[in-house]
VEXKOLSE-526372 format. One record per residue (C-alpha): x, y, z; residue number from 0. Coordinates in nm, 4 decimals. Each point is the difference from the previous one (the first is absolute). Layout:
- X, Y, Z, NUM .
...
***
This chain:
- -0.0553, -1.2357, 0.2798, 0 .
- -0.0676, -0.3830, 0.2006, 1 .
- 0.4051, -0.0762, -0.1179, 2 .
- 0.1083, 0.2613, 0.2367, 3 .
- -0.1320, -0.1769, 0.3054, 4 .
- -0.0112, -0.3480, 0.2123, 5 .
- -0.2888, -0.0789, -0.0150, 6 .
- 0.0529, -0.2341, 0.3207, 7 .
- 0.0761, 0.3213, 0.1831, 8 .
- -0.2566, 0.2943, -0.1677, 9 .
- -0.3766, -0.0203, -0.0837, 10 .
- 0.0452, 0.1735, -0.3420, 11 .
- -0.2964, 0.2385, -0.1206, 12 .
- 0.0080, 0.1742, -0.3151, 13 .
- -0.2310, 0.1522, -0.2139, 14 .
- -0.0666, 0.2207, -0.3136, 15 .
- -0.0260, 0.3391, 0.0398, 16 .
- -0.3476, 0.1262, -0.1807, 17 .
- 0.0255, 0.0306, -0.3273, 18 .
- 0.2970, -0.3206, -0.0670, 19 .
- 0.0109, -0.3353, -0.0041, 20 .
- -0.3229, -0.1643, 0.1287, 21 .
- -0.1388, 0.3084, 0.1572, 22 .
- -0.2765, 0.1613, -0.2545, 23 .
- -0.1118, 0.1773, -0.1849, 24 .
- 0.3017, -0.0264, -0.1872, 25 .
- 0.2068, 0.2457, -0.0175, 26 .
- -0.2245, 0.2615, 0.1429, 27 .
- 0.0620, 0.3900, 0.1392, 28 .
- -0.2377, 0.1174, 0.1510, 29 .
- -0.0281, -0.0500, 0.4168, 30 .
- 0.4036, -0.1216, -0.0336, 31 .
- 0.2394, 0.2190, 0.1317, 32 .
- 0.2571, -0.0522, 0.2979, 33 .
- -0.2404, 0.0463, 0.2895, 34 .
- -0.2503, -0.2284, -0.1360, 35 .
- 0.2662, -0.2609, -0.0264, 36 .
- 0.0925, 0.0398, 0.3449, 37 .
- -0.3288, -0.0874, 0.0993, 38 .
- -0.0294, -0.2700, -0.1881, 39 .
- 0.2815, -0.1261, 0.2112, 40 .
- -0.1550, 0.0589, 0.3655, 41 .
- -0.2714, -0.1470, -0.1257, 42 .
- 0.1402, -0.3242, -0.0817, 43 .
- 0.2155, 0.0459, 0.3085, 44 .
- -0.2673, -0.0012, 0.2061, 45 .
- -0.2413, -0.2269, -0.2376, 46 .
- 0.3276, -0.2771, 0.1098, 47 .
- -0.0143, 0.0577, 0.3308, 48 .
- 0.3674, 0.1134, -0.0199, 49 .
- 0.1677, 0.2474, 0.2510, 50 .
- 0.2597, 0.1177, -0.1311, 51 .
- 0.2026, -0.1353, -0.2852, 52 .
- 0.3244, 0.0468, -0.1661, 53 .
- -0.0573, 0.1954, -0.3475, 54 .
- 0.2168, -0.0971, -0.3017, 55 .
- -0.0125, 0.2035, -0.3449, 56 .
- 0.2552, 0.0865, -0.2832, 57 .
- 0.0454, 0.3104, -0.2294, 58 .
- -0.4248, 0.1597, -0.0047, 59 .
- -0.0155, -0.2964, 0.2600, 60 .
- 0.1928, 0.1740, 0.2063, 61 .
- -0.1579, 0.3407, 0.0096, 62 .
- -0.2873, -0.1682, 0.0790, 63 .
- 0.1491, -0.1893, 0.3090, 64 .
- 0.1440, 0.3743, 0.1126, 65 .
- -0.3176, 0.1497, -0.0314, 66 .
- -0.1907, -0.2951, 0.1667, 67 .
- 0.2538, 0.0063, 0.3049, 68 .
- -0.0050, 0.3813, 0.0014, 69 .
- -0.3455, -0.0316, 0.0765, 70 .
- -0.0564, -0.2936, 0.1863, 71 .
- 0.3543, -0.0359, 0.2170, 72 .
- -0.2715, -0.1589, 0.2749, 73 .
- -0.0165, -0.2918, -0.2081, 74 .
- 0.3359, -0.0270, -0.1883, 75 .
- 0.2313, -0.2555, 0.1508, 76 .
- 0.2858, 0.0955, -0.2628, 77 .
- 0.0622, 0.0754, -0.3829, 78 .
- 0.2043, -0.1834, -0.2289, 79 .
- 0.0338, 0.2375, -0.3263, 80 .
- 0.1758, -0.0457, -0.3145, 81 .
- 0.0750, 0.2791, -0.2633, 82 .
- -0.0875, 0.2728, 0.1852, 83 .
- -0.2674, 0.2665, -0.1685, 84 .
- -0.1512, 0.2935, 0.1468, 85 .
- -0.1643, 0.1509, -0.3352, 86 .
- 0.1408, 0.3071, 0.0302, 87 .
- 0.0677, 0.1908, -0.3155, 88 .
- 0.3590, -0.0154, 0.0080, 89 .
- -0.0368, -0.4084, -0.0178, 90 .
- -0.2662, 0.0401, -0.3159, 91 .
- 0.1971, 0.2866, -0.1672, 92 .
- 0.2935, -0.2956, -0.0263, 93 .
- -0.1917, -0.2291, -0.0766, 94 .
- -0.2322, 0.0932, -0.2259, 95 .
- 0.0855, 0.3173, -0.1259, 96 .
- 0.4082, 0.0185, -0.0177, 97 .
- 0.2380, -0.2000, 0.1360, 98 .
- 0.0014, -0.3174, 0.0364, 99 .
- -0.0001, 0.0423, -0.3845, 100 .
- 0.3500, -0.0003, -0.0038, 101 .
- 0.0826, -0.2729, 0.1274, 102 .
- -0.2865, -0.1951, -0.2213, 103 .
- -0.0135, 0.2254, -0.2983, 104 .
- -0.1018, -0.3533, -0.2070, 105 .
- -0.2685, -0.0348, 0.2149, 106 .
- -0.0913, 0.3533, 0.0684, 107 .
- -0.0802, 0.0338, -0.3822, 108 .
- -0.2724, -0.2526, -0.0120, 109 .
- -0.1169, 0.1080, 0.3416, 110 .
- -0.0603, 0.3581, -0.2506, 111 .
- -0.1222, -0.1696, -0.2974, 112 .
- -0.4158, 0.0695, 0.0698, 113 .
- 0.0648, 0.3827, 0.1055, 114 .
- 0.0567, 0.2640, -0.2181, 115 .
- 0.2618, 0.2034, -0.0735, 116 .
- -0.1821, 0.2972, 0.1023, 117 .
- -0.1344, -0.2069, 0.3639, 118 .
- 0.3376, -0.0816, 0.0717, 119 .
- 0.0599, 0.2452, 0.2342, 120 .
- -0.2017, -0.1012, 0.2471, 121 .
- -0.0547, -0.3976, -0.0158, 122 .
- -0.1756, -0.0751, 0.2653, 123 .
- -0.2861, 0.1792, -0.0965, 124 .
- -0.0166, -0.0996, -0.3874, 125 .
- 0.0446, -0.3901, 0.1384, 126 .
- -0.3085, 0.0536, 0.2555, 127 .
- -0.2382, 0.1617, -0.3049, 128 .
- 0.0746, -0.2718, -0.1377, 129 .
- -0.0532, -0.2577, 0.2522, 130 .
- -0.3296, 0.1731, 0.1272, 131 .
- -0.1226, 0.0329, -0.3635, 132 .
- -0.2806, -0.2023, -0.1584, 133 .
- 0.2102, -0.0903, -0.3241, 134 .
- 0.0550, -0.3518, 0.0960, 135 .
- 0.2848, -0.0594, -0.2158, 136 .
- 0.1984, 0.3242, 0.0904, 137 .
- -0.0595, -0.0866, 0.3576, 138 .
- 0.1913, -0.3676, -0.0601, 139 .
- 0.2416, 0.1578, -0.1750, 140 .
- 0.0813, 0.2578, 0.2445, 141 .
- -0.0404, -0.2190, 0.3062, 142 .
- 0.2732, -0.2782, -0.2047, 143 .
- 0.2803, 0.2691, -0.0656, 144 .
- -0.0348, 0.1096, 0.3609, 145 .
- 0.0089, -0.3460, 0.1139, 146 .
- 0.2893, -0.1080, -0.1626, 147 .
- 0.2012, 0.2956, 0.0716, 148 .
- -0.0397, -0.1080, 0.3763, 149 .
- 0.0166, -0.3696, -0.0820, 150 .
- 0.3335, 0.0842, -0.2308, 151 .
- 0.1835, 0.1822, 0.2803, 152 .
- -0.1105, -0.2525, 0.2947, 153 .
- 0.3202, -0.1490, 0.0155, 154 .
- 0.3764, 0.0376, 0.0133, 155 .
- 0.0037, -0.2316, -0.3282, 156 .
- -0.2268, 0.2692, -0.1498, 157 .
- -0.2288, -0.0656, -0.3217, 158 .
- 0.0616, -0.3543, 0.0090, 159 .
- -0.1439, -0.1265, 0.2808, 160 .
- -0.3306, 0.2027, -0.0324, 161 .
- -0.3036, -0.1926, 0.1465, 162 .
- -0.2243, -0.1924, -0.2272, 163 .
- -0.3326, 0.1027, 0.2074, 164 .
- 0.1591, 0.3998, -0.1769, 165 .
- -0.1365, -0.1319, -0.3256, 166 .
- -0.3550, -0.1031, 0.1061, 167 .
- -0.2642, 0.2877, -0.0825, 168 .
- -0.2239, -0.0858, 0.3456, 169 .
- 0.2824, 0.0322, 0.2347, 170 .
- 0.1759, 0.3418, -0.2216, 171 .
- -0.3524, 0.1262, 0.0010, 172 .
- -0.0880, -0.0256, 0.3473, 173 .
- 0.4097, 0.0747, 0.1421, 174 .
- 0.0019, 0.3191, -0.2382, 175 .
- -0.3217, 0.1597, 0.0103, 176 .
- 0.0438, -0.0237, 0.4483, 177 .
- 0.3279, 0.0859, -0.0069, 178 .
- -0.0535, 0.2878, -0.2151, 179 .
- -0.2826, 0.0628, 0.2129, 180 .
- 0.1676, 0.0191, 0.3095, 181 .
- 0.3130, 0.1987, -0.1796, 182 .
- -0.2153, 0.2950, -0.0916, 183 .
- -0.1557, 0.0533, 0.3388, 184 .
- 0.3694, -0.0743, 0.1775, 185 .
- -0.1384, -0.2739, 0.2039, 186 .
- -0.3034, 0.2148, 0.1750, 187 .
- 0.2738, 0.1207, 0.2653, 188 .
- -0.0574, 0.3208, 0.0427, 189 .
- 0.3682, 0.1764, -0.0987, 190 .
- 0.2662, -0.1074, -0.1551, 191 .
- 0.2360, -0.2567, 0.2293, 192 .
- -0.2607, -0.0308, 0.2455, 193 .
- 0.0741, -0.3528, 0.0949, 194 .
- 0.3542, 0.1143, 0.0421, 195 .
- -0.1471, 0.2798, 0.2680, 196 .
- -0.2590, -0.2590, 0.1624, 197 .
- 0.2676, -0.2387, 0.0235, 198 .
- 0.1963, 0.1834, 0.2575, 199 .
- -0.2753, -0.0120, 0.2696, 200 .
- -0.2205, -0.2711, -0.0541, 201 .
- 0.2164, -0.2663, -0.0713, 202 .
- 0.2666, 0.0886, 0.2829, 203 .
- -0.1407, -0.3479, 0.1983, 204 .
- -0.0015, -0.1716, -0.2948, 205 .
- 0.2185, -0.2555, -0.1073, 206 .
- 0.0853, -0.0187, -0.3392, 207 .
- 0.2404, -0.1425, -0.2925, 208 .
- 0.1069, 0.1522, -0.3251, 209 .
- 0.1524, -0.1902, -0.3025, 210 .
- 0.0546, 0.1906, -0.2944, 211 .
- 0.2681, -0.0758, -0.3048, 212 .
- 0.2920, 0.2137, -0.0255, 213 .
- -0.1099, 0.0156, -0.4145, 214 .
- -0.3532, 0.0451, 0.0518, 215 .
- -0.0694, 0.2309, -0.3095, 216 .
- -0.4223, -0.0128, 0.0339, 217 .
- 0.0840, 0.1269, 0.4033, 218 .
- 0.3103, 0.1323, 0.0370, 219 .
- 0.1922, -0.0925, 0.3539, 220 .
- -0.0068, 0.3741, 0.0666, 221 .
- -0.3841, -0.0051, 0.1229, 222 .
- 0.0697, -0.2937, 0.2551, 223 .
- 0.3108, 0.1585, 0.1413, 224 .
- -0.2350, 0.3123, 0.0585, 225 .
- -0.2613, -0.2635, 0.1663, 226 .
- 0.2700, -0.1198, 0.1962, 227 .
- 0.1123, 0.3076, 0.1540, 228 .
- -0.3632, 0.1182, 0.0723, 229 .
- -0.0650, -0.3785, 0.2068, 230 .
- 0.2625, -0.0895, 0.2192, 231 .
- -0.1761, -0.3354, 0.0369, 232 .
- 0.0818, -0.0755, -0.3190, 233 .
- 0.2761, -0.2202, -0.1000, 234 .
- 0.1116, 0.0575, -0.3356, 235 .
- 0.1417, -0.2809, -0.2093, 236 .
- 0.1880, 0.1447, -0.3908, 237 .
- 0.0170, -0.3344, -0.1998, 238 .
- 0.3054, 0.0293, -0.2565, 239 .
- -0.0431, -0.1046, -0.3307, 240 .
- -0.4060, 0.0571, 0.0258, 241 .
- -0.2283, 0.1830, -0.1566, 242 .
- -0.4319, 0.0422, 0.0681, 243 .
- -0.0940, -0.3512, -0.0606, 244 .
- -0.0889, -0.2065, 0.3129, 245 .
- 0.1401, -0.2792, -0.1805, 246 .
- 0.3527, 0.1379, 0.0123, 247 .
- 0.2044, -0.2761, 0.2382, 248 .
- 0.1241, 0.1936, 0.1822, 249 .
- -0.3218, 0.1281, 0.0719, 250 .
- -0.1926, -0.2821, 0.0225, 251 .
- 0.2520, -0.0824, 0.2742, 252 .
- 0.0041, 0.2748, 0.2533, 253 .
- -0.3511, 0.0219, -0.0335, 254 .
- -0.0209, -0.4004, 0.1011, 255 .
- 0.1634, 0.0885, 0.2752, 256 .
- -0.1229, 0.3108, 0.1202, 257 .
- -0.3689, -0.2312, 0.0473, 258 .
- 0.2484, -0.2672, 0.1725, 259 .
- 0.1000, 0.2539, 0.2389, 260 .
- -0.3354, 0.1460, 0.0478, 261 .
- -0.1170, -0.3334, 0.0524, 262 .
- 0.2471, -0.0845, 0.2607, 263 .
- -0.0401, 0.3576, 0.2162, 264 .
- -0.3471, -0.0098, 0.0286, 265 .
- -0.0882, -0.3755, -0.0082, 266 .
- -0.2511, 0.0508, 0.2287, 267 .
- -0.2171, 0.2541, -0.2148, 268 .
- 0.0165, -0.0704, -0.3572, 269 .
- -0.2443, -0.2322, -0.0726, 270 .
- -0.3066, 0.1541, 0.2358, 271 .
***
């Protein structure tokens, strides 16, 4: 994430959410909800003495950033978001059940591999049972398939660009378990498209930049489009010849431009 910010202009604050990266316990699901994460962010902001901050996130990070923004608009200088995802039923259905499979049938077959045919009518729950079960081998096999599916569909270039970490057991265990946990619980939001409705009022004074690949298969552009309509102060940037990955050249360039623009606009505030 550091690569998107000029260290000469920003105080860059990064954190691993509960159960991920260096946070412990590894892949823990207890006391792990969106609201716990927002409380963690507020505790971190207060501990570091930050008055307001620019919040940056992509994919699930865009979900969490939006949830933070609508919960604490008074502490949010702005939002820079990539690959918008709102944890709606339609988005989950598209990527994890039927939709993206039509564009990547080869990768989807690999995703289906650990799930018996008689459980494939609800793939999210079938994976959840395995990812939260006691059998280590079953859990790892399911985690690999879950993570590989996303890894193989990230880029417009297809499966050949899958990040190496999607083949690392420790990474995929936390990645798959925690993602599935949040998705089964629909992000712990009160209703479907809750973030979209909240953005209409809570973000009316919060500026934002949305960067989204036109050919994003993981989180389709229609979600970013709907968010931009609900949030007039957001500037939607549709990147041609780009998918979901933050490393697509056009996406990298626009994210850096967005943080540079915010640094100029709020030079007197950023870093405090």
